[in-house]
C-alpha positions as CSV (number, residue, x, y, z in Angstrom):
1,M,-14.4,8.8,17.0
2,F,-14.1,7.0,20.3
3,K,-10.5,6.5,21.6
4,F,-9.1,4.2,24.3
5,S,-5.8,2.8,25.5
6,P,-5.4,-1.0,25.6
7,K,-4.8,-2.4,29.1
8,S,-2.4,-5.1,27.9
9,R,0.7,-4.6,25.9
10,L,-0.2,-5.0,22.2
11,T,2.9,-5.0,19.9
12,V,2.8,-4.3,16.2
13,R,5.0,-6.2,13.7
14,T,5.2,-6.3,9.9
15,K,4.5,-9.6,8.1
16,S,8.2,-10.0,7.6
17,G,8.9,-9.6,11.3
18,T,10.0,-6.0,11.9
19,L,8.8,-4.6,15.2
20,L,7.1,-1.3,14.7
21,G,6.1,-0.5,18.2
22,V,3.4,-0.8,20.8
23,V,-0.3,0.3,20.5
24,I,-0.9,3.3,22.7
25,T,-4.4,4.2,21.4
26,V,-7.2,2.5,19.5
27,E,-9.7,4.6,17.6
28,V,-13.2,3.2,17.1
29,D,-15.7,4.6,14.6
30,Q,-18.8,5.3,16.8
31,A,-21.2,4.9,14.0
32,T,-20.1,1.4,13.0
33,G,-18.5,0.2,16.2
34,R,-15.4,-1.0,14.2
35,I,-11.8,-0.3,14.9
36,D,-10.6,2.5,12.5
37,T,-7.0,3.2,13.6
38,F,-4.2,2.1,15.9
39,L,-1.8,4.7,17.1
40,V,1.6,3.1,17.7
41,A,4.5,4.3,19.8
42,A,7.5,3.7,17.6
43,S,10.0,1.0,18.4
44,R,13.6,2.0,19.2
45,V,14.4,1.7,15.5
46,L,11.8,4.2,14.4
47,S,12.0,6.4,17.6
48,V,15.6,7.2,16.7
49,I,14.2,8.9,13.6
50,S,11.2,10.5,15.2
51,D,9.3,10.7,18.5
52,K,5.9,10.8,16.7
53,S,3.4,8.0,16.8
54,L,2.6,5.9,13.8
55,A,-1.1,5.7,12.7
56,I,-2.0,2.3,11.3
57,N,-5.4,1.9,9.6
58,W,-7.5,-1.2,10.1
59,S,-7.1,-2.1,6.4
60,Q,-3.4,-2.5,6.9
61,V,-3.8,-5.3,9.5
62,V,-3.3,-8.8,8.1
63,D,-3.5,-10.8,11.4
64,W,-4.3,-10.2,15.0
65,Q,-3.0,-12.6,17.7
66,D,-3.5,-12.4,21.5
67,D,-0.7,-9.8,22.1
68,E,0.4,-8.8,18.6
69,I,-1.0,-7.2,15.5
70,I,0.6,-8.2,12.2
71,V,0.5,-5.5,9.5
72,A,1.4,-5.4,5.8
73,D,5.1,-5.0,5.0
74,A,4.3,-1.7,3.2
75,V,3.5,-0.1,6.6
76,E,7.2,0.0,7.5
77,S,8.3,1.8,4.3
78,Q,5.2,4.1,4.6
79,A,6.3,5.0,8.1
80,A,9.8,5.8,7.0
81,V,8.4,8.0,4.2
82,N,5.9,9.8,6.5
83,I,8.7,10.5,9.0
84,A,11.0,11.8,6.3
85,V,8.3,14.1,4.9
86,A,7.2,15.3,8.4
87,T,10.8,16.2,9.4
88,P,11.6,19.7,8.2
89,V,15.0,20.2,6.6
90,T,16.6,23.5,7.7
91,P,19.3,25.0,5.6
92,S,22.6,25.4,7.3
93,V,23.2,28.9,5.8
94,Q,20.5,31.5,5.8
95,M,20.1,33.8,2.7
96,S,20.9,36.9,4.8
97,E,24.2,35.3,6.0
98,R,25.4,34.9,2.4
99,Q,25.1,38.6,1.5
């Protein structure tokens, strides 16, 4: 996999208009020469929940304009689920404290 950072600002929005963030890395499959994945730094809305980047597969892209990628609306709900699953929940009371 070949990776590079775009020189210009490339934002990512869902089809319904929600800003997801800015592309920080593009991953290209070296065998085919095709874009495989966009790594996106989360917008302020998503960054409040997590500081992790969002991986968007090429198959989720529905349109690409000069400075913006439009992705399927399902990407937004998928990102929220992935962030929720990746965030460990720590119990407030440990078992040894109860005894």
